[in-house]
C-alpha positions as CSV (number, residue, x, y, z in Angstrom):
1,X,173.4,130.0,-11.2
2,X,172.6,130.2,-7.2
3,X,171.1,132.4,-4.3
4,X,172.3,132.1,-0.9
5,X,169.9,133.7,0.9
6,X,170.5,134.2,4.7
7,X,171.3,137.2,7.6
8,X,174.6,136.1,8.7
9,X,177.2,138.0,6.2
10,X,180.1,134.8,7.6
11,X,177.5,132.3,7.1
12,X,177.0,133.5,3.3
13,X,180.4,133.7,2.8
14,X,180.8,129.6,4.0
15,X,178.4,128.2,1.9
16,X,179.8,130.0,-0.9
17,X,182.9,128.6,-0.1
18,X,181.9,125.2,-0.2
19,X,179.5,125.8,-3.2
20,X,182.9,126.8,-5.1
21,X,184.6,124.1,-4.5
22,X,182.1,121.6,-5.4
23,X,181.2,123.9,-8.3
24,X,184.3,126.2,-9.2
25,X,182.1,127.6,-12.5
26,X,178.7,128.4,-11.4
27,X,177.7,132.6,-10.2
28,X,176.9,132.4,-6.6
29,X,174.4,135.8,-5.5
30,X,174.0,136.8,-2.0
31,X,171.4,138.6,0.1
32,X,170.6,139.3,3.3
33,X,167.5,139.9,3.8
34,X,164.2,138.8,2.0
35,X,163.8,141.7,0.0
36,X,167.1,141.3,-1.3
37,X,166.7,137.9,-2.1
38,X,163.4,138.7,-4.6
39,X,165.1,142.1,-6.1
40,X,167.9,139.0,-7.1
41,X,165.8,136.5,-8.7
42,X,163.8,139.2,-10.3
43,X,166.6,140.3,-12.6
44,X,168.4,136.7,-12.2
45,X,168.0,132.9,-13.6
46,X,168.4,131.5,-10.2
47,X,169.3,127.5,-10.8
48,X,168.9,126.8,-7.1
49,X,168.7,128.2,-4.2
50,X,170.0,128.2,-0.1
51,X,167.8,130.0,2.3
52,X,167.8,130.4,6.0
53,X,164.4,129.8,7.4
54,X,165.3,131.7,10.4
55,X,166.2,135.3,9.3
56,X,166.2,139.0,11.4
57,X,162.7,139.7,11.8
58,X,161.8,137.7,9.1
59,X,161.2,134.0,8.0
60,X,162.9,132.3,5.5
61,X,159.3,131.1,4.4
62,X,158.5,134.7,3.4
63,X,160.6,134.2,0.3
64,X,159.4,131.0,-0.8
65,X,155.4,132.2,0.0
66,X,156.7,135.0,-3.0
67,X,158.5,132.1,-5.2
68,X,154.9,130.7,-4.8
69,X,152.8,133.2,-5.8
70,X,154.7,135.4,-8.1
71,X,157.7,133.2,-9.7
72,X,155.1,130.0,-11.9
73,X,158.0,129.6,-13.7
74,X,159.7,127.6,-10.9
75,X,158.8,124.2,-12.1
76,X,160.6,121.7,-9.0
77,X,161.7,123.4,-5.2
78,X,162.8,121.1,-3.0
79,X,163.7,123.4,1.0
80,X,165.8,121.4,3.5
81,X,166.5,122.6,7.1
82,X,167.8,121.4,10.2
83,X,165.8,122.0,13.2
84,X,168.7,122.1,16.5
85,X,168.1,121.1,20.1
86,X,169.0,123.3,23.0
């Protein structure tokens, strides 16, 4: 199961479409806020997460801190992001 955490619905849907092309059988959950991401993670067995770092009034790092503090069952976690220059 894959979690897509992004505050832009179009970005979430686009990433879901790309994932489905490569892994059509995977279940994908979408969250628009850190709280939604935490709620979904507590209720589901998340195997992978795509996390937007720049959320509206929040940071994807808030979710990552929660994972680190509360979810010790995650043995491996990888974070990848791209910084765009203006």
